[in-house]
C-alpha angles and dihedrals in degrees: 000000000000094000091043089054089051090050099050101034114114093016130104111236091208089065091049090050088053090062090052091053094057097039120121103229094190087083091050089054090049090050091050090060090062090044090059092042089058088061091053095047089047090052092053092046091051089056089056090056093048094048096075088054090060100259126120110185131178118265090231094057089046090050095049094046089053090050090049091050092053089049090054090051087068089064108041116011113252092002090115095079093059092040089053092053094047091047090052090051089054094056104028105019093233106159110258095229093054096047089044089055090054090050090054087050090051090054091052091050090048089051090055090050091049090052087053090059089044089055091052089049092051089052099046105023106030093139091055091049090054091049092048091049092050092051093048095047103034093097095045114105138183092267092058091046091050090049090051090050092051092050090051092052091049092049093050090047091052092050091050091048092051089048092052093047091049091051092050096046097031096120092052093047092050090063093067118093091220089060091057090048091051091048092049090048090051091050090051091052089049091053089051092050093050093049089093090069090056098048113142094197104040095157091051090049090054092047092050091049090052090046092052093053094043087056090050090049095049092044088055098039098046091057087064089070090059091072122056090218093058100031092097094055112129129228087262090055086054090057089055094047095051092049093050092044092049091051088052092050091050091065108101095249122126106274090341089285110170095359092068091047093049092048094050092045089057094037098054089040087058091049090052090050092051088051092050093249131135108286092206090059087046090056091052093046091045092053091046090050090048093052092049096044096042093046088054090052091045092053091050091050094048098042096045091039093053092045090050093062098069092037092053091044090053092046090049092050091049091048091050092050092050096245 
């Protein structure tokens, strides 16, 4: 709600609604195809990470658990990763801690891919990056920076203190059953994280990672053609949009609601500035784009997520009966 308030403040919703009325939703439908394809490629890639751990699961179960995880992200931020692991355990009996470790690994690989797009953006749209940075940081001051520094020092101090206390009372802590469970869970996560070094199909894994992010790129870029004001955006502008949008989705808000809209409002405003256009119009267009693009993603999450529930229930029943 806070980020949504930041996104819509100072803008007239009637103007935003005007952009919706003249949008060409054929391009939104085309973009949604690539949004769904990204799920499928991610499901296949997940199987490659689980294989070195000794688990071969069906692509359909992998797909539906991913869909269920994204649906859960709309409730509690970042709960989808754990929901995805527990759902997979229900249909394939893969230990939660091991599959969760592979999901963390996925996020690290995705971060590398995102940095790849960031590199392309720096090459082709450096001026827009500078404009975006200036908009994001213009209200920061020395007081805020000092406060951030103090919080960092306090956080590091707390971690060190907990480490010292654990070392002193380690023998007493080791007696508790919960300690052993935490250690076993940590070992499982570690095994999941190291599965990438045991991949049997490394080249296929790389191709699937590229395919996932090309789907993300096309899902973001094709929506540009839905609005006349963004229909002339270049491929390089698409690099910028996916980076800004990904940063917005990384904020711990349910489904990126509000944060995604605020990021795209600033991002397309920055693109308009770099093109010598009116930044206020850029803010309106950016927010309109964000509502259309995010609603498309939201529909995919809800539809596939709701469909996943009966499919996973059936798969769980079949697994339990030994079929």
